[in-house]
N, C-alpha and C positions, 0 to 999 in steps of 0.2 A: 481146081483150089489154088487160090494164090495167097503165098502168105510172106508178111514183113516182119522182120525181128530186126529188134535196135537194141542197143546195148551202150550205155553212157559209161565212159571209163574215166572221164577226168570231171574236173570244176576249176572252174575260171575265178583267181584268187587277184588280189592288189593289195601291194604295200607301198607305203611312202615314206622317203626318207628326205626329212626337211632339215635343214640346220644342221648337218651332220648327224640327226637321230632318227631312228627307226620311230614312226608313227603308224599304229596299228588297230582297225576295229577287231575288237576281241568277241568272238562267240565259240564257247568251248562247253561240251556237253561235259558234265560233273562224275561220269562214270568212269572218267580216261585219268584216274589218279596217276601219279608216277609210282610203280613198284619195283622193287627190289633196290632202293636208292635212299631211302629216309626211316630210321630206325632209332625207337627208344632203347635207352641202355639197360632197363631192368622193368621187372614189373611194378616195381614201386612208383616210377616216372610214369609207366602208363597209370597206374591208380590216381596219382595227383595232379595228371596234366590237365584236365579242366578246369579243377581248380586254381593251379598257378597260372594258368592263362586268362582267368575269368576277370582281371581287375588291371587289365593293360593300360598303359605301360608300366604300370607298378606290377612285380609279380608277387604271388603269394607263394614263395618259395624260400625256403632256409639252405637250401642246398647251392653250394658253390664248387663246380668242379674244377678241380685244379692240374691236373693231369690226365693225358689219355693217350692211348696208342692203339690205332687200328690196323687189323691185318685181314688182306683177302687171299684167296687161293691166287698162286703166282703162276701167272697164264704169259708171262714176259721172258725175256731173256735177263732180266735183272738177277745179280750174284750178291749183291750187297744189301743190307738188310733183309735176308731171306732166312727162313729156319723152318723145322718141322714144329706145329702147333698142335695141341688139342683142345677143341672148341666144347665146352660144355653146357649144356642149355639150364641146368638147374644149379649153376654155380652161383655163389652169392644169394640166392633166394632163400627168405625165411620160409616159406612156404612151396618147397620142391614139390613140381609136378608128380615125379617119381618117388614119393614117401617112402616108398619100399625099393631098395634097401636104404635111400638117404634119409634120416633124421633130420629134423629141424633142431637148432639147437638155443634158438630164442624167439621170444615173443614180438621182438622189435621188427617192424617191418624193413627197416633200411638194409639196402642190400650191401653185403659184404662177405669176404671170403669165409668168416666164421659164422655166419649166419645158420650153415647145416654141415652135415658130416662129410660132404662130399670132398670138400678140399683136404682137410686132413687125412681121408684116404688117401686119394691121389699123390699126395707129398708124402707120405708115411715111410717110403723105402725109396733110395736112389735108384734102385731097378725100374720105377716106375717113369724114371726120364729118359729109358733108352727106346728111340724112335721105332725099334723094330718088335718091341715087345708092348708096348703102350695098350694096344686095340685088344690082346687076348686078356690082358689084366682087367681092362673095364668092362668087358663082356663078363669075365668071370665074376665079375662083383655085381652081375645082374643088370648091367645099361646094354643099349642096343644103339647099335651103329645108325647114323642119320636122325633117329627120333631122338637120342640122350646125348650123343656126342659124333665130333667129325675129327679125324685126324687128317692134316692135310699140309703139303708144303707150301708156305704163305710168305707173301712179301708185305713189309710192313710200309703203309701209306705215309707219303710226307704230309705235313699240316697242311700246305697247299691243295691237296688234293681231296680236302673234305672241309666242310663246315660242323661245328659243334653248338650246341648252346649251352653254358655250363650252368644254366639256373632251373631250365626246364628238364635238360638231361637227354636230349637227342642229338644224332649226327644225320649229317645230309653229304652224300658223296657226291662226287663233281661227275662221275661215271656209273652209269646202272652197270650192277652185276649181273651178271649171267644166270640162268636159272641153276646150274650145277656149280655154281661158285660158293667158297664158305664165306662168311664174315665173324670175326672174332675181336675183342675189345678187352682192354685194360685198362680201368680208370680209378683214379683217385680223388675222393671230394672231401668236403667239411660239412658239418650239421651241427650247428648248436655250438660251435668250439671244439669239437672232436673229429678226428680224420677217419676216414674208413676207405678200404681198397677192395676192388673186385679184379679178380684176375691178377697176371703177372707181366710185369714189366722186363723189358731186355735185360737191364741190369739185373734184375733177380736174380737170374738163373744164367751162369756163367758157361764157358766152354769147358767140358771133362778136360782137366790138365793131363791126365795120363794117356787118354786115346785121340782127345783133340777134334773129338764128335760134340757137335751141340745138343745139349740135353733139351728133352721137349719142354715147350713153353704152354700153360695153361690158361685159357682165356676163357671169357663169357661169349657162348655163341649167341648169335642176332639172327643169324640165317645159315640155314643147312643146304645141302645138296638137292634135295627135295622139298616142295612145300607142303606142309601137314598142317590143315587147317582145324585138327583139334588139338593143337601142341598150341603151348603157351607163347612160343616164339612166333606164331602167326599173329598175335596181337601186339607183338613187338615192331611189326613192320607198319610203318603210317600209310593211312589210306587216305589221309587230307591233306596232302600236298601235290599242289598241281602246276604244271610248268606252261607260262604261256609263250614259250619260245620267242623270246624277246629279252635278253640279256642287259644288265644295264638300266631299269627301271628307274623312271624320273616321279618323283612324287608329285610334281605340280599338274604334269599330265595324265595321273590314274586316275581313273575313274572307273570303277567296276561295280557290278549288283549283281544280285543271284534272283533268278526267275525261275517260274516254276511254268512248263508247258500243258495248258490244261488241254484236255482232249478237245478240238474243233473250236477250241476258245483263245489259241496264240498264246504268247508269254505274259505271265501275271505276275507282278511284283508280291501279290498277297496269295496265300494258300487259299482254295474255294472254302474249307474247314479246318477248324481249330477249335482248341479249348478257350473257353469264355475269357480267361485271363489274359490270352494273346489276341485275341480276337481285335482285327483291324490294325495290327501290326504287320511292317513288311516281313516276309521270307529273312531277309538279311539281318534284320534285328533280333528276331526268333532265336535265330542261329548264335547270337553274340558277336558276329563278325562287322557290326556297325555301333560302335557305342563312341566312337571320337570323330572329331570334325579333323579337317587337313594340317591343323597344330597340335592335333593328339591332345586337344582339351575334351572335356567328357560333355561331350554334346553331338549326337548324332546327326549326320548330314545324307544319309541315304546311300552312301557309299561305303566299299569295304575298307575297313580301317589299315593305314598304312604305318606298321610298327618294325622298322626294321631288325633283322634278326629272330622275331617270333612270328609276325604274321606275313611279313615280307623277307625274302631274300633278293634284294634288288641285282645283285651282279649276276645271279644264276637266273634272274627271271622267274622266282618260284612265288606262288602262294598258299599260306598253311592257313589251314581254320583253327580258332581258339578252341575247337571241340574236335573229339578223336574221331566221333562217328557222326558227320553231321546231318547224314540222310538218313543214317539206321538208329540206332537206341538213343543217340542224343535228341533227334528230331521227335522220336516219341515222347522222349520228357519232356522237352520243352515246348513243344506244340500241342500235343495229345494227352496232356495227364487228366486221367480221371474218363478220357473218352471211351466208347466202347468199342472193340477189336474192328467190327465191320468199317469204321472210320478210318481209323489210323493203318489198318492195313490196304487201302487204298492208294496211301502217301510215302507210308516209310519203307526204305529200300535196305532191307535187312540184308539181302543176298549179296550186295553190294561189300559186305564185311565179314561175311561168313563163308561166302566161296571163291575160288579165283577170279581174277577179274575176267578173264575171257568167260567164263560161265556166267557171271554176273551180269554181264551186258547183253545176256541172251533175253533177260526179263525186261520186256520193251514197256509192260505196262508200268514199272516204276521209274524208268530211266527218262525222267522228264525233268531233270534240273540242270540249269546250266549259268555260266559265266556270262556277261555280256558288257561290252563297254569299250573302254578306248584305253590305250596305252603306249608311253613313247619310251624307246630303248637310249641306250647312250650312242654318242658319236662313235662310229665305227663304218668301215667301209664293207664288214661282212655281213649279209642279208640272209638269214633264215628264210625259205620259202615256204614253209608249213606243209611239205610233203616230201616222198621218196619216189625216186622212179619217176621224173617227170619227164614227158615225150620231149626227146630231141627238138631244137627250135621252137619250143613254145612260149619260151619266156621272151616278152618285150621290154625294154627298160628307156624309160624317156628322162630326161632332165632339162628343167625349165621350157617343156615343149619341143623339145629336140628328142630323135630317135637316136639312143646311142648304139656303137658297133661292138656287137660281141668278138671279144677277142682283143679288141683295140681300147674300149673303155669299160670292158668288165668280161667277167669268165663266170661261167656257169658249171656247177657240179650237177648232172642232172641225176647222177643215182642219190647222193646225199640230202639234194633239194637245199642246194645253198649258191648264192652268187655274192662275188667279189668286185667291188670296183676298182679297178686298176689305176683310173686315170686320176691321180689326185688333186687336179684342176676342180673337178665335178665337186670331189666332197669340200675341197677347201673355199668354194664359191657361194656354198650353202645354200645353191638352187633347191628346189625339190626335185625328188628322183623318183 
């Protein structure tokens, strides 16, 4: 018996750098959203998201966030802007998940510290500010670590470490959080002329003047040390944000479409089946991602809408859908309203939003949605190659048809998958690389 085994461990890709910018063909499976990086600030913003984003570039929102502080578990050597914090899942929620022992105090859905009894309880005694005793106090109140609260030693992020949208109510971190890191926020916003606050700001809680010990700061928890899909904060992690791995996106060279891969039929702009009221409309239009042309006039042009700060974060190279679950319940509502279950169950990818990403990606029958198009990044000598742990010597670079020399004209980080042009004459010349 003669046996031959073959195993392909790599694929060939090409990236173009022309006129100082990176031009790249995009084809990205839409199961690969960015997890642990983009978060809504409260359930109110989750519930209002689709409505607030439905009429861009005009936002259907009366919220204006005026101040925000973002805290993450301190894994650095930083000693300034650090302190013990307690992040609480139900803080500010008018309909708390743990409705016992926490009681709702208002029928108003707007998030604020007085929306339920949790904040008044944790701040009812100075002893609750003690870092060494707060955990037992909260457990005695009936709250569970990891699920209801997290106590951690945290670092306050600087404003250039994240982006936040003051009207839609979400934050986007520059660095992805590790699975066991905690994220908590405090924010203040106005709504119809009134000001509301969730969590506590640094200046709200001073150092104990007698002992010199910093008191615990209470925050709204957006991420715990363990992902629990049955808890409300799972829905606060946005699963509709994708990275093109191409920072500094350019509107003029941005052409992106959403396609469905029909079994044995290739990529299609249209769903094979849909409700009569959307029949004949492209998938990108059904998902409300194409309402505007490239000048943001209300005229669909067949391409993903480019609205800076809302559907596009150009400097980070991020794409944001105007609906929270574009291939889950929103696809169900927008494309299959009134259709029998046996039809919608062939297309709706509920698992992408109801399970952790690694599990959702195993459902190959539903994993059929892709981005396809082209985009160009900003002028930059650093190029992301789209992969990690690239084999040594597998990268070749040409400029104007001439082969460049590694170590002289460029250097490659094979582990991180990045390339840097070190010969400034090449980028200044504007020749294609």
